[in-house]
N, C-alpha and C positions, 0 to 999 in steps of 0.2 A: 303388224297393224291390227287393231280390233275390228269387230264387225260394224261398229258405228263410225269408223273412219278415224278414230283417235289413235295416235301413235303411242305405243308403249315399248320402251327399250327392254331388251332381254335382260332380266336381272343378272344373269350369269356374265353378261358383257360389261356390267358396271364396275369400274375400277375402284376398289375400296382402299382406304389408307392402310398401310402396313401397321399391324398392332405393335406397340412398343413393349418390349419385355418388361415385366414388373420391376426387375432389379435395376433397370436403367432409369426408371422414373425417379429413383431416389439417389442416383449417382451424383457426385459433385461435378459441377460444370462451371466454367468461367462465365460470369455474368456480363462483364464488360471487357473491352480490350485492355490487357495488363499495362500496355504503354500509356494509355490514357489515364488509368488509375494512378500510375506512378507520377505522371506529369502534374496531375492535380495535387497529389500528396506532396510533391516537391515544392509546389507553389505555396501550399499551406505551411509546410515546414520552414520555408524561407521567411514568411510573414511572422511565424511564431518566433523564429530566431531573432528577428529584428526587435520584437516586443521584449523578449527575455533579456537580451543584451543591453537594452536601454533602461532596464529597471535598476534603481540604485540599491535595492535590497534583495536581489535575487538569492535564492537558497543554494549555497555551495558548501558541500561537505567533503573533505579530503580530496579537493580538486575536481569533484563531479557536481554537475548542476542538476537540481531537482525542481520540478514544477510545483508551485503552490496551487491551492484550490482555485483561486481566481484566474490563474493561467490556464488550467484545464477548462474553466468556463469559457474563456475566450476561444480556445481551440474548438470547443463544442459548437460555438456559434458559426464557425467556418462550415461545419457539416450539418447544421440544423439539428443538433443534439442538445438536449438539456437533461437535468437530473431532478429527482424528487425523493426526499426522505419519506419512507413509507411507514416505518415503525421504529420505536425506541423503547427498550425495556431495561429496568434496573437489574443488575446482576451482582452476585457475590461469589467469591472463591475463597473460603476460609475468612481470613481477616482482610482480604482485598475486596474492594467494591468499586462499582462504576456503572457504565451503561454499554449496551450493545445496540447498534442501529442497523437498519436495512434500507437500502436506497435502490432506485431503478433509473436507468438511462432510457430516455424516450426520444422519438423523432418528433420534432416540433410540429411538423405539418400534419401528422396523422395520429399523434399521441400513442404510437405503437411502442411497446416495451421491447428494447433490443438488448438489454443487459441488466443484471442486478448484482448487488454486492452487500456484504456484511462487514462491520468493523466495530471495534471496542475502544473505550478509553477508560483506564483503571487508575486508581490512586496509588498503585505501587510503582508507577512511572515517576521518576524524580521530578519532572516538570509539573506534575499534577498532584503531588502530595499536598494535602492541606487546602486544596482549592475547593470552592463551593460546588455542590453537585450539579447545578445548572450549567457550569462551565464544562464539566466532564460530559454531560449529556450533549451539549452543543458540539464538542469536538468529536464525539462518536458519530454524530450525524455528518459532520464535515468529512471525516475520514471515509465513511461509507459512500458519500456522494462522489468524492474524488476517485475512489476505487472503481465505482461504476463507470465513470468517464474513462479511467485507465483501461478497463476491459475492452472498450470500443476503440480507443484512439491512441493507445500506447505505441503502435507501429509508426504513427506519424511523428510522435515525440522522439523516437529513436532515429528516424530519418533526419530530424533537426539536430541530432547530436547530443541529446539529453537523456537522463536516466528515466526509465519508464515507471519507477515507483513514485507515487505522490509524496511530497515532502512531509505532509501531516502524519503519514503512517510510518515514517522512518524512525527506527530506534537505534541507529548507529551500526557500524561495521568495524571489523579488524580482528586480529588475533595475534599471538606469540607469547617468556620462559620462566620461571622457576620459583614460585612461592607455593607452599603447600596449600592445596585447595581446602575449603572448609568442609567439615563433616555435615551430613544431613540430619536434621531434626533432633539429634541427640547432643549436638554441640552446645557446650555451656558458654554463656556470655563472658566476654573478656572482663577482667577486673577493672574497676573504674580508674585505677592508677595508671593503666596503659593508654587511656584515652587522652589525646591532646586537648588543650583548651581551644575554644572556638576561634577560628581565624577567618579573615576575609578572603573571598575568592579572588583570584587574580588571572591575568592573561595566560599564565603557564598551567592553569588547571584544565582538566578535561572538559569537553563540550557537553551540552545537554544531550546530544545524540549518543555520545559515548557512555554517559551515565545511564541512559535508558537501555543501552545495550547490555551493560553489566546486570541490571535488574532482569532483563529478559533471559540472559544466560542462566542466572540463578534460578529463575522460575522454571526453566526447562530441566534443570538438574534437581528439582525438588527442594531447593534451599529457600527458606522463608526470608522475608525482608529483614526481620530482626537478627536472624542468623548471619545474613550477609553483612549487616552493620557490625555485628560482633567480630566477625572475621577480619573485616577491614580495620577495625580498631586495634586488633592484635598485630596487624601489619603496620600500624602507626598512623592511621588516618581516622581522625575524629569524625569527619563527614565525607560523604561520597564526593561532594562537589570540590573538595580540597585535594583530590588525587592529582598529582602532576601528570601532564601529558606523556612524559617519558616513562611512566610506570603503567600506563593503561594496557598496553599489549601484554605485559608480564602478568597482570592481574586477570585479564581476559583468558589467557591461556591456562592459568591455574584453575579457573572456574570450569573451563571446557575439558580439563584433564589432558591438555596437550603437553607433551614432554619437549 
């Protein structure tokens, strides 16, 4: 006690909170009870499943279902997440041209950025050959926005039983044997006499996703679009879209160099 009668506690007797080691300040920690998080996610997954299965035009490729951009938007609403395209720029890779876009995922309530993504749309994709530039620009933005959603919400999509890759950025899958692969850059074009006359595409022809996959493989192997077309012509296909489904795996493997 002081001389004027006021009480002062001995500083040495005051209990101070234990200091938290700096390393623990940055350690990962569970924010909410895992069982509650999963219960909420299962509820969202169930609602998403009902939505997708009721769609007359859901995206199914080789027996697997992929969400389209509007489906990702709906799932985002469950969690108060939206997306915004932030930038789009024109790009060229040799004779290939198109657009690259950047998008961000945001919390609706606070406008906080929680994810970002980039995506491209180029005219070496079969589906986008000859299309006006504004359509390529729009698709680049759509792909980037869908990918930003995917970065945040793919785990819920998987819980619902669907593939985590947005349908818009899919370029096909598959692989397997035995046509000689085209040579790179030095390959001469096939003689015109080996090219078949134009034909109409039919139900037995490969899908758009499979066509895009062939272009993607060629790009990875350093094979230009014209070189790929020349090689396919030598294999008996005047146009990529006329390749029969039962030859797709053979041609894919040849490009990949799989024996």
